[in-house]
C-alpha positions, 0 to 999 in steps of 0.5 A: 936259867935265862931271866924272864922278859920284862914289859913296861913303858918307855916314857921319855916323851909324850908318845909313850909306848910299850917296850920289853927288856929281854933276858939279856937286857936288850930293849925291844919295841913291843908296841906299834910305835917302837922305841928310840935311842933315848929310851933304849939308852936309858934302860940299857944304862940304868937297869940294875945299875950301880948307884954310883954309876948313875948318880942316884940319891940313896937316902933322904938328905937334910941340909945342916950348917955342916953340910948334907946329912943322911937321915931316915925316912921317918925323920924326913917325913917328920921334918916335912910335916912340921915345916908344912904346918909351921909355915902354913900357920905363920904365913897362911895357906898360900905360903906353900907351893907344889911344882910337878913334872910331866913324868909323874904318874896319873895317880901321883898327880891326883893324890898330890892335887888332892893333898895340896889343893884340897886339904892344905888349901893352896892353889900354888900348884903348877907343873912343867906343862904350864911351861910347854903344853898348856897353850895346846889345851888353851887353844882347844878350849878357846875353840871347842870349850874343852882341852881334850885332843880329838885325833890320833897318831894313826891319822898321819897314815891316811892324810893327804897333807901334814902340817907341822907348826914349830915342831921337830919330830925327827929329834923330839918324837922320832918313833912317830916320825919314822913309823907314821909320818915318813911311811906315808909317802903320798902325803905332802909335808909342810914344816913351819919353822924359822929354822931348817931342822932335822925334820926338814932335812929328812922330809926333803930327802924323802921327797923334794916336794915337801915344803919348808916355810921358814917364817919369821918368828911370831908370824904363825897366826898371820900365816894361818889367816893367810891360809884362811883368806885363800880358802875363802877366796877359792870357795874352799870352805865347808859351809855346810859343816860350819852352819851345823857346828860353829856359833853363828856370831863367831862365824860372821865375825871371823869371816868378816875379819878374814875377808876385810883384813890385810891377809892376802898373799901379797899383804902377808908375804913381805911380813913373814919372809925372813931376811935374805930369802928370795921373795919369789921362792917364799911366794912359791912355797906359801902358795903350794901350802895354801893349795894343800889346805884344799886337800881331802884329808889334812892333819896338823901338829903343834908342839912346844914351838908354837905354844911358847911363841904365839900361845893359845891363839896360835893353836886356836888359829890352826883349829880355826882352819880345821873348822873352816874345812871340816877337817876333823872327826875322820881318819886323816883329818884332825890336829894331833897333840905331841907333848915333850913329857910323857904325862903332860896331858895328864897334868892338863887333865888334872888342872895343874895350874894356879886357877884350875881344879881337876878336870879343868874346872875353874876356881873362880866358879863357886859351883865348880869348887862345890863339885870338887869339894864333894868329890874330895869329901870336903866341906865346900869352904875348904876349896880356896877361891883365891887364884894361885900364882902362875909359874912365871910369878914364882920368882917375884912373889913374896907369898911363897915360903915352902915349895915341893919340887917333884922330879924336875929342875927349876934351877934350870927350867924357869924363865927369868932364871937368875932372879928365880935362883935368887928367890929359891935361896929364901925358900924351903925347897923340898926336892923329890927326885931320883937322880943326883942333881948338883944344880938343885943341891945348891937350893934344896933343903930336904931331899927325898929320893923317889923311885925312877922310871923302871922302878915305878908302877902307874898310869900314863896318858899320852897325846892321843888320849891313850891310857897305858900302864907302866909296870915296875921292872926293878926294885931300887937297891935302897929305900926309894919311895914313889911320889904317891907314897911320899905325899900320902906319908906326909899327909898322914904324918900331919894327921898325927901331929893334929892329934885328933883335932877337927875343924868346926862343923859349919857349911860356910866360913868367910876368908877372914874366919878361915885365915884365923883358923889357920893362924891359930894352929891349923885348926882348919885341917881335919886329922880324920880326913887326912888319915883316912883319905890318904890311907891307901892299900899298899904292896909288900914294899909299902908302895901304894897300889894303883887300883884304888887310886885309879878307881877314885879318879875314874869315879870322879871323872864321871860327867866331865868332858874327859870321863874315863870311858872307852868309845862305847861309853864303858868305864875303863878299868885298870885291867883295860889299861894294863892289857895290850896297848891300853885304851883311849878315853873317848875312843880312837877319835872324838867329834865323829859325825855319824849323820852328816845332816845332824847338828854338831855340838861339843862338850865344855868342862861338863859332858852335858854342857853341849855347845857349838864350836867358836872361831877364835879371833886372835888379838892384835898383838898376835898378828905382829911378827917379833922382828917388827917390834923388836927393839934389839938386834935379834930374836932368840929361838930356843929348842932341843939340840944343836944344828947340823946332822952331826949332832942329831944322834946326840940330841935324841939321846940327850932329850929328856934324859940329860940328868939320868945320863949324868953330867959327864955326857953333857957338852962343855958349852953350848953354842949360839948359832948365827946366820952367816950374813949376820956373822959377816956383818958383826965380825963373828967367827966360828968358836968365837966367844960372844955375849948375849944381852937383854933386860933380863940378863946376859950370858957368854958362849961360843958362836957357830955359823949356820945358814939353817938359822934365818938372818935376824934370829939366833938359836940356842939349845935348852940342853944342859952343858957344863958351862951353865949356858942356858937360854932362861938366863935371858927369857922373861916371865912377864910375857904370858898367855892370858888364857893359860899363864904359860910363859911365851919364852920364845918371844925373847929379844937379845943383842950380840956382842963379839968378845976379844979372843 
């Protein structure tokens, strides 16, 4: 008898789409976007696979003086609960930290946030989104007052011009690229990226009129001010929309800055043109791109590239152009968010940052803390007003003692990596993951095996605000727990340890009084609240059901900018999310003008807090290309995959799935790519070993020559390799975005030294 087809989601990137695995194990796209090789490869390799073939953790593990020991789940939860209580009592609430991943379900993100921030009182709560997507949210907040994206993928289909800022969708988001971007043959596409990427190659193969602007790294904001100056000089701004939608003071300040500043084509072009590129060619390309901003329908997209280069100001400088031209709230007009990780948008919405509460409320605001305490059924004094650590400061902080790591690899993906690895040796690391990871086993103290993608049920929120449900299509061949179940079990075990103890029944406590309660046996914790608030209904396997958690989240979202209601204002049920391709909160598009004569306003954190948008005036440091202030020889560019067409398929297959596919598929050593002119000057030859050095550290790797990397720049991939060649050995945790704390990892300067054969 043929096996029944199973439906679930492909969650290998922030696009997220429906897939079906038929009775023969074949993966078929059943949503509008399709499935790419990385998702198909994962399902074909891992469904019902032997755990030895895919390197899974099969039981909880405890580090002992004699090595790793397999332990029971009951004992593991005991150990974790006792560690939390002991470290909290001795070192305080801020001794604990939680580091999440953009592939946790929305339910997991909510429950973990409620436990760590609400009940345990630590604000050291970060996630991968703080290192990749936070500045997209920051740009939206600077301009509109809330982080929610306002466009949708379908806008690509009706656009006249599409701009990609530091984004390589041919590799990172191939389904959107193939089904939406490339099928709009009439739109002219502009790729703004120092490298000649696979996206550039494919788009110019489609149409030679598509444009590549290989600007110097760090000059995105400068380019956008040039675009703004062009629009102003050509009288191509939508003054009627601006008068109805944008704060007047910010209008005056921004237009004055653009008109009076050094942002003309002749002034900007020499600063952004890469060394070795004919000036006349760059002039022609930039002028054509300027004219495209006069099109009727313009869509822009930014991703990790610009987020890690010029940060929130970079994204805000793109949104400034949408305000300037009225390019929002209609088909083919808007800024599309494409994230690297499937639930990174949910991490943003849940406030995974050391200074945020869920729904982007600010810890610094007493009213926001009071509102969150009410939603979590806690006394107001339970919400710690002290800001937590930015992820970039984890390596240097002496506050941390215990860190929970969910489904990611901080032994590889943190800036200032050597220092962070050294710091982890002093921490108790509680590692929750599905797949055997030899790097993290060097630092972990307790390992808790969790369910992997195809074994987990839960809600995902993609970059167009679409809520979809991932169905579990396989049971693990051993006892792996979901993240929600693990967090809930730890919370309830702590409640048992408290043995009925309750905190004082008071409305206010000073910081000193609260610290004293913590030090005298965690007397600020409520056994009853921990037991009741994390006692969720479970299924036959003991897994927490989604519906009660979703209802808790949906109810809590009422009144916020991202209230989980559809375009008609109807509350979104779990049944809505599970049907078809889910549902978008806020409808297909936000900021739609129903009457062109109406005044336009935008929500802040609270939906009722309506205000006009504001043009963002970028700070002076964002107007300087990195090469102008580089005291070393090269700017290091980082990203996904190698260079050249031979590596494209492997790049896609490895993206976001390197751990799952296993170390045997990793390359022996990643190469650093050098422009031939620089290579000739320095005597670098293909496959020669070179050393990259800066104040942070150094690494040795083979060199490859590529004209696709501009002179004065180097390129090194983030993909794992067996030699341990990783850009984060050179990236700094000191340069962070002031609005979001996201590290600006691509502002990295290095020297290159040839090594003897």
